[in-house]
MIDOSE-1310 file (N, C-alpha, C; in nm, 2 decimals, decimal comma, always signed):
residues 154
mtdv	+19,87/+6,88/+10,71/+20,01/+6,90/+10,70/+20,05/+7,00/+10,81; +20,15/+6,98/+10,88/+20,20/+7,07/+10,99/+20,30/+7,16/+10,94; +20,31/+7,28/+11,00/+20,41/+7,37/+10,97/+20,55/+7,33/+11,03; +20,65/+7,32/+10,94/+20,78/+7,28/+10,99/+20,87/+7,40/+10,98
prhg	+20,93/+7,44/+11,09/+21,02/+7,56/+11,08/+21,13/+7,53/+10,98; +21,16/+7,64/+10,91/+21,27/+7,63/+10,81/+21,39/+7,71/+10,87; +21,50/+7,65/+10,85/+21,63/+7,72/+10,89/+21,62/+7,77/+11,03; +21,56/+7,70/+11,12/+21,56/+7,73/+11,26/+21,46/+7,85/+11,29
mpas	+21,38/+7,89/+11,20/+21,29/+8,00/+11,22/+21,16/+7,94/+11,27; +21,09/+8,01/+11,37/+20,96/+7,96/+11,41/+20,86/+7,96/+11,29; +20,76/+7,87/+11,30/+20,66/+7,86/+11,20/+20,58/+7,98/+11,18; +20,56/+8,06/+11,28/+20,47/+8,18/+11,27/+20,53/+8,29/+11,19
thaq	+20,66/+8,29/+11,16/+20,72/+8,40/+11,08/+20,74/+8,37/+10,93; +20,67/+8,26/+10,88/+20,68/+8,23/+10,74/+20,61/+8,34/+10,66; +20,65/+8,37/+10,54/+20,59/+8,47/+10,46/+20,46/+8,42/+10,41; +20,36/+8,51/+10,43/+20,22/+8,48/+10,39/+20,21/+8,51/+10,24
padv	+20,12/+8,43/+10,17/+20,10/+8,46/+10,03/+20,04/+8,60/+10,01; +20,07/+8,67/+9,91/+20,02/+8,81/+9,89/+19,87/+8,80/+9,87; +19,80/+8,91/+9,93/+19,66/+8,92/+9,92/+19,62/+8,93/+9,77; +19,52/+8,85/+9,73/+19,47/+8,85/+9,59/+19,36/+8,95/+9,59
ptps	+19,37/+9,05/+9,50/+19,27/+9,15/+9,49/+19,13/+9,10/+9,44; +19,03/+9,15/+9,50/+18,89/+9,11/+9,46/+18,86/+9,17/+9,32; +18,76/+9,12/+9,25/+18,72/+9,17/+9,12/+18,69/+9,32/+9,13; +18,62/+9,37/+9,24/+18,59/+9,51/+9,26/+18,72/+9,59/+9,27
eqqa	+18,82/+9,54/+9,35/+18,94/+9,61/+9,36/+19,02/+9,62/+9,23; +19,01/+9,51/+9,15/+19,07/+9,51/+9,02/+19,01/+9,62/+8,93; +18,87/+9,62/+8,93/+18,80/+9,72/+8,85/+18,83/+9,86/+8,90; +18,84/+9,88/+9,03/+18,87/+10,02/+9,08/+19,01/+10,06/+9,04
atts	+19,10/+9,96/+9,04/+19,24/+10,00/+9,00/+19,25/+10,03/+8,85; +19,17/+9,98/+8,77/+19,18/+10,00/+8,62/+19,09/+10,10/+8,57; +18,99/+10,15/+8,65/+18,89/+10,24/+8,60/+18,92/+10,38/+8,66; +18,90/+10,48/+8,57/+18,93/+10,62/+8,62/+18,82/+10,66/+8,72
lggl	+18,85/+10,77/+8,79/+18,76/+10,82/+8,89/+18,63/+10,87/+8,81; +18,65/+10,93/+8,70/+18,53/+10,97/+8,62/+18,44/+10,86/+8,58; +18,50/+10,75/+8,54/+18,43/+10,63/+8,51/+18,35/+10,57/+8,63; +18,42/+10,57/+8,74/+18,35/+10,52/+8,86/+18,24/+10,61/+8,90
laev	+18,26/+10,74/+8,89/+18,15/+10,83/+8,93/+18,03/+10,82/+8,83; +18,06/+10,80/+8,70/+17,96/+10,77/+8,60/+17,88/+10,65/+8,63; +17,95/+10,54/+8,67/+17,88/+10,42/+8,71/+17,79/+10,44/+8,83; +17,84/+10,50/+8,93/+17,76/+10,53/+9,05/+17,64/+10,61/+9,02
srdi	+17,66/+10,71/+8,93/+17,55/+10,80/+8,89/+17,44/+10,72/+8,82; +17,49/+10,63/+8,73/+17,39/+10,54/+8,65/+17,32/+10,45/+8,75; +17,39/+10,40/+8,85/+17,32/+10,31/+8,94/+17,22/+10,38/+9,02; +17,25/+10,50/+9,07/+17,16/+10,58/+9,15/+17,04/+10,62/+9,06
stlm	+17,06/+10,65/+8,94/+16,95/+10,69/+8,85/+16,86/+10,57/+8,83; +16,91/+10,45/+8,81/+16,83/+10,33/+8,79/+16,75/+10,30/+8,91; +16,82/+10,31/+9,03/+16,75/+10,29/+9,16/+16,63/+10,39/+9,17; +16,65/+10,51/+9,14/+16,54/+10,61/+9,16/+16,43/+10,58/+9,06
rqev	+16,46/+10,54/+8,94/+16,35/+10,51/+8,84/+16,27/+10,39/+8,89; +16,34/+10,29/+8,95/+16,27/+10,17/+9,00/+16,19/+10,21/+9,12; +16,23/+10,30/+9,21/+16,16/+10,34/+9,32/+16,03/+10,41/+9,28; +16,04/+10,50/+9,17/+15,92/+10,57/+9,12/+15,82/+10,47/+9,07
elak	+15,87/+10,37/+8,99/+15,78/+10,27/+8,94/+15,71/+10,19/+9,05; +15,78/+10,16/+9,15/+15,72/+10,09/+9,26/+15,62/+10,18/+9,33; +15,65/+10,30/+9,35/+15,55/+10,39/+9,42/+15,43/+10,41/+9,33; +15,44/+10,42/+9,20/+15,32/+10,43/+9,11/+15,23/+10,30/+9,13
aelk	+15,30/+10,19/+9,13/+15,22/+10,06/+9,14/+15,15/+10,05/+9,27; +15,21/+10,09/+9,38/+15,15/+10,08/+9,51/+15,04/+10,19/+9,52; +15,06/+10,31/+9,47/+14,96/+10,41/+9,47/+14,83/+10,37/+9,39; +14,85/+10,30/+9,28/+14,74/+10,25/+9,20/+14,66/+10,15/+9,28
qtak	+14,73/+10,06/+9,35/+14,66/+9,95/+9,43/+14,59/+10,02/+9,54; +14,65/+10,11/+9,61/+14,59/+10,18/+9,72/+14,46/+10,26/+9,68; +14,47/+10,33/+9,57/+14,36/+10,41/+9,51/+14,24/+10,32/+9,48; +14,27/+10,20/+9,42/+14,17/+10,11/+9,39/+14,09/+10,06/+9,51
qtgk	+14,17/+10,02/+9,61/+14,11/+9,97/+9,74/+14,03/+10,09/+9,80; +14,08/+10,21/+9,80/+14,02/+10,32/+9,87/+13,89/+10,35/+9,79; +13,89/+10,35/+9,66/+13,77/+10,37/+9,58/+13,66/+10,27/+9,61; +13,70/+10,14/+9,63/+13,60/+10,04/+9,66/+13,54/+10,07/+9,80
gagf	+13,62/+10,10/+9,89/+13,57/+10,13/+10,03/+13,48/+10,25/+10,03; +13,52/+10,36/+9,95/+13,43/+10,48/+9,95/+13,30/+10,44/+9,88; +13,30/+10,36/+9,78/+13,17/+10,32/+9,72/+13,08/+10,25/+9,82; +13,14/+10,16/+9,90/+13,06/+10,09/+10,00/+13,01/+10,19/+10,11
ygga	+13,09/+10,28/+10,15/+13,04/+10,38/+10,25/+12,93/+10,46/+10,18; +12,94/+10,50/+10,06/+12,83/+10,57/+9,99/+12,70/+10,49/+9,98; +12,72/+10,36/+9,95/+12,60/+10,27/+9,95/+12,54/+10,27/+10,09; +12,62/+10,26/+10,19/+12,57/+10,26/+10,33/+12,50/+10,38/+10,36
gvag	+12,55/+10,50/+10,31/+12,48/+10,62/+10,34/+12,34/+10,63/+10,27; +12,33/+10,58/+10,15/+12,20/+10,58/+10,08/+12,11/+10,49/+10,15; +12,16/+10,37/+10,19/+12,07/+10,27/+10,26/+12,03/+10,33/+10,40; +12,12/+10,41/+10,46/+12,08/+10,48/+10,59/+11,97/+10,58/+10,57
iftl	+11,98/+10,65/+10,45/+11,87/+10,75/+10,42/+11,73/+10,68/+10,40; +11,74/+10,57/+10,33/+11,62/+10,49/+10,31/+11,56/+10,44/+10,44; +11,65/+10,39/+10,53/+11,61/+10,35/+10,67/+11,54/+10,46/+10,74; +11,60/+10,58/+10,74/+11,53/+10,69/+10,80/+11,39/+10,72/+10,74
lfls	+11,39/+10,72/+10,61/+11,27/+10,74/+10,54/+11,16/+10,64/+10,57; +11,19/+10,52/+10,57/+11,09/+10,41/+10,60/+11,06/+10,41/+10,74; +11,15/+10,43/+10,83/+11,12/+10,44/+10,97/+11,02/+10,56/+11,00; +11,05/+10,67/+10,93/+10,96/+10,79/+10,95/+10,82/+10,75/+10,90
ialw	+10,81/+10,69/+10,78/+10,68/+10,65/+10,72/+10,62/+10,55/+10,82; +10,69/+10,46/+10,87/+10,64/+10,36/+10,96/+10,58/+10,42/+11,09; +10,66/+10,52/+11,14/+10,61/+10,58/+11,26/+10,48/+10,66/+11,23; +10,48/+10,73/+11,12/+10,36/+10,81/+11,08/+10,24/+10,72/+11,06
walg	+10,27/+10,61/+10,99/+10,16/+10,51/+10,96/+10,11/+10,45/+11,09; +10,20/+10,41/+11,18/+10,17/+10,35/+11,31/+10,08/+10,44/+11,39; +10,12/+10,57/+11,39/+10,05/+10,67/+11,47/+9,91/+10,69/+11,41; +9,90/+10,68/+11,28/+9,77/+10,69/+11,20/+9,68/+10,58/+11,22
ylmg	+9,73/+10,46/+11,22/+9,64/+10,34/+11,23/+9,66/+10,26/+11,36; +9,76/+10,29/+11,44/+9,80/+10,23/+11,56/+9,83/+10,08/+11,54; +9,79/+10,02/+11,44/+9,83/+9,88/+11,41/+9,79/+9,86/+11,26; +9,81/+9,75/+11,21/+9,77/+9,72/+11,07/+9,88/+9,74/+10,97
naws	+9,86/+9,82/+10,87/+9,95/+9,84/+10,76/+10,08/+9,91/+10,80; +10,09/+9,97/+10,91/+10,21/+10,03/+10,95/+10,33/+9,94/+10,97; +10,30/+9,81/+11,00/+10,41/+9,71/+11,02/+10,47/+9,68/+10,89; +10,41/+9,69/+10,78/+10,48/+9,66/+10,66/+10,59/+9,76/+10,63
aviv	+10,56/+9,89/+10,67/+10,67/+9,99/+10,65/+10,79/+9,96/+10,75; +10,76/+9,91/+10,87/+10,86/+9,88/+10,96/+10,95/+9,77/+10,91; +10,89/+9,67/+10,85/+10,96/+9,56/+10,79/+11,06/+9,61/+10,68; +11,01/+9,70/+10,59/+11,09/+9,75/+10,48/+11,20/+9,83/+10,55
avlw	+11,18/+9,91/+10,65/+11,28/+9,99/+10,71/+11,39/+9,90/+10,78; +11,35/+9,79/+10,84/+11,44/+9,70/+10,90/+11,53/+9,64/+10,79; +11,47/+9,60/+10,68/+11,55/+9,55/+10,56/+11,65/+9,65/+10,51; +11,61/+9,77/+10,50/+11,71/+9,88/+10,46/+11,82/+9,90/+10,56
giva	+11,78/+9,88/+10,69/+11,88/+9,89/+10,80/+11,98/+9,78/+10,79; +11,94/+9,66/+10,75/+12,03/+9,55/+10,73/+12,12/+9,57/+10,62; +12,07/+9,62/+10,51/+12,15/+9,65/+10,39/+12,25/+9,76/+10,42; +12,21/+9,86/+10,50/+12,31/+9,97/+10,54/+12,42/+9,91/+10,62
avly	+12,39/+9,82/+10,72/+12,49/+9,76/+10,80/+12,59/+9,67/+10,72; +12,53/+9,59/+10,63/+12,62/+9,51/+10,55/+12,72/+9,59/+10,46; +12,66/+9,70/+10,40/+12,75/+9,79/+10,32/+12,85/+9,86/+10,40; +12,81/+9,90/+10,52/+12,90/+9,97/+10,61/+13,02/+9,88/+10,65
ftgk	+12,99/+9,76/+10,70/+13,10/+9,68/+10,74/+13,18/+9,63/+10,63; +13,13/+9,61/+10,51/+13,21/+9,57/+10,39/+13,30/+9,69/+10,36; +13,25/+9,81/+10,36/+13,33/+9,92/+10,33/+13,44/+9,94/+10,43; +13,41/+9,92/+10,56/+13,51/+9,93/+10,67/+13,62/+9,83/+10,65
kefd	+13,58/+9,71/+10,61/+13,68/+9,60/+10,59/+13,78/+9,64/+10,47; +13,72/+9,70/+10,37/+13,81/+9,75/+10,25/+13,91/+9,85/+10,30; +13,86/+9,95/+10,38/+13,95/+10,06/+10,43/+14,05/+10,00/+10,52; +14,02/+9,91/+10,60/+14,11/+9,85/+10,70/+14,22/+9,77/+10,63
eveg	+14,20/+9,73/+10,51/+14,30/+9,65/+10,43/+14,39/+9,74/+10,35; +14,37/+9,87/+10,35/+14,46/+9,96/+10,28/+14,59/+9,97/+10,35; +14,70/+9,94/+10,29/+14,83/+9,94/+10,35/+14,92/+10,06/+10,31; +14,88/+10,13/+10,21/+14,96/+10,24/+10,17/+15,07/+10,19/+10,08
mpqt	+15,19/+10,23/+10,10/+15,30/+10,19/+10,01/+15,42/+10,13/+10,10; +15,39/+10,01/+10,15/+15,49/+9,95/+10,24/+15,62/+9,92/+10,17; +15,62/+9,86/+10,05/+15,74/+9,82/+9,98/+15,83/+9,95/+9,95; +15,76/+10,05/+9,90/+15,83/+10,17/+9,87/+15,90/+10,23/+9,99
vdsv	+15,83/+10,24/+10,10/+15,88/+10,30/+10,22/+16,00/+10,21/+10,27; +15,99/+10,08/+10,26/+16,10/+9,99/+10,30/+16,22/+10,01/+10,22; +16,20/+10,01/+10,08/+16,32/+10,02/+10,00/+16,38/+10,16/+10,00; +16,30/+10,26/+10,02/+16,36/+10,40/+10,03/+16,44/+10,41/+10,15
kqip	+16,40/+10,34/+10,26/+16,48/+10,34/+10,38/+16,62/+10,28/+10,36; +16,63/+10,19/+10,27/+16,75/+10,11/+10,24/+16,85/+10,19/+10,15; +16,80/+10,30/+10,09/+16,89/+10,37/+10,00/+17,02/+10,42/+10,07; +17,00/+10,49/+10,19/+17,13/+10,53/+10,25/+17,23/+10,42/+10,28
dalk	+17,18/+10,30/+10,32/+17,27/+10,19/+10,34/+17,34/+10,15/+10,21; +17,27/+10,16/+10,10/+17,33/+10,12/+9,97/+17,44/+10,22/+9,93; +17,43/+10,34/+9,98/+17,53/+10,44/+9,94/+17,66/+10,44/+10,03; +17,65/+10,37/+10,15/+17,76/+10,36/+10,24/+17,86/+10,27/+10,18
rnee	+17,99/+10,28/+10,22/+18,09/+10,19/+10,18/+18,07/+10,06/+10,25; +18,10/+9,95/+10,17/+18,09/+9,82/+10,22/+18,23/+9,76/+10,23; +18,23/+9,64/+10,28/+18,36/+9,57/+10,30/+18,43/+9,55/+10,16; +18,36/+9,52/+10,06/+18,42/+9,50/+9,93/+18,48/+9,62/+9,87
nr	+18,43/+9,74/+9,90/+18,48/+9,87/+9,84/+18,59/+9,94/+9,93; +18,63/+9,87/+10,03/+18,73/+9,94/+10,12/+18,87/+9,93/+10,06
């Protein structure tokens, strides 16, 4: 449908329909300032409680991963001590006999060295996977934006 000028007036000067208020504008017009402040306060309180719960959940996950990694590092330390012990015994035995039974201690020491290496790298992998609290950090960064005025509230 094309605009047809009425009574000799150009089409661009027709009266536009009145702006229809949005639901937020209607609520703002009918709610007292105290009611609006109470609603904002409630929303901020809910947001903060949710952030604290998210932080707790992320800390629990991080602590669990860190504990596993620490356990593997501890195991690697014990295996390292056994490696030193058996290498020392092997060297002592080798010097004592120059060959023979000393090689059995070397084999045991090498096995303990392999165990130490496996535990160390497994622990390192666990620590490398620790992310901290990425969701909490991200959502806390968004709080200032949530408090700014948006197009609907203007």
